[in-house]
N, C-alpha and C positions, 0 to 999 in steps of 0.2 A: 448332226447338224453340219450345214455347209458354211464355208467362209467366204463364198462368193457374194459379190454385192451387185445390185442392180440400181440403175440411175434413171430417174425422170429428169429431163433437161429442157431448157428453153434456149434456143438460138435466136439471135436477131441479125438483121442486116446492118450495115454501116450507120445508117440514120435512124435505126430502131423503128422503122415504119412497117416491117414485116417480122412476124414471130413464127417460129416453128417449135413445136412440142413433140418430143420423142422419148423413147426408152432404149436403154442399151446395158449390156452387162459389161461393157468396157468403154467407160466415158472418154478417156483419152484418145483411144483409136477412133471412135465415132466422131469426136470434135475434129480430129485430124482430117478425117474424110470430108466433113463439112467444109473446113478450111481450104481443102483442095478441090472442092467442087464435085466430089464423088458422092455416090449414093443416089437418093431419089431425085427425081426430076423437079420437084418443088423447091427443094433446098438449093439445088444448083442454079435454077432459073432465077430465083429471088436473092441469091447469094447470102443466105443465112449462115455466116461464118464466124460470128461472135457469141461465145458462150455467155449468157447473162444470168443464168439461174440453174441450180440443180439440187435434187434431193436424193438421198441415198436409202435403199431398202434391202432387206435381207432376202426377200423372195420376189420372184417375177410377177406373181398375182397381184401383189401389193402396188408395185411400180405400174403395172398395166392399169390397175383400177384408177390409180391417181392420174394417169395420163387421159383416160376417158373423162374423168371428172373435169380436169382443166380444159380438154377439148370441148366439153359441152357448155363451158362457161363463157363469159364474154371477154372481149379483148381488155376491157377496163379492168377486169379482175385479175388478168394475167399481168397487166402493167402494174397494178398495185402489189401483186405478190413479188415481182422482180424488185420494184422499189422498196419494199419493206427490208431486203437484205442486201440490195446493190443499188442504192439510190442514184449513183452516178452511172449506172448501166455500163460499168466497166467490163472488159473482156476477162473473164475468169480462167482463160486457157493457162496462163502461167501458174496460177494457184494449183490446178490439177496436175499440170506438168511436174510439179516439185514433189508431189506425193509419192 
């Protein structure tokens, strides 16, 4: 059994008008890349640098499956998901940086 974790995450821009959904095996590193404007063109262009939601998985297949499920859904469903655990849409970066 592996002790590695995989993360499904949602990033937002400053005004929460753009959402980016992704998967990573190192959430802190990936969020830092988003915050620095590194990585994919979409997240750099739209400045999705605020972590607003994440889920933890034990295997990459489950995380990837959940990513596809969310990407196939509507924006309204993603907004409801974020609001269910992060009603103020606060940046969760400090929370994961402390772990």
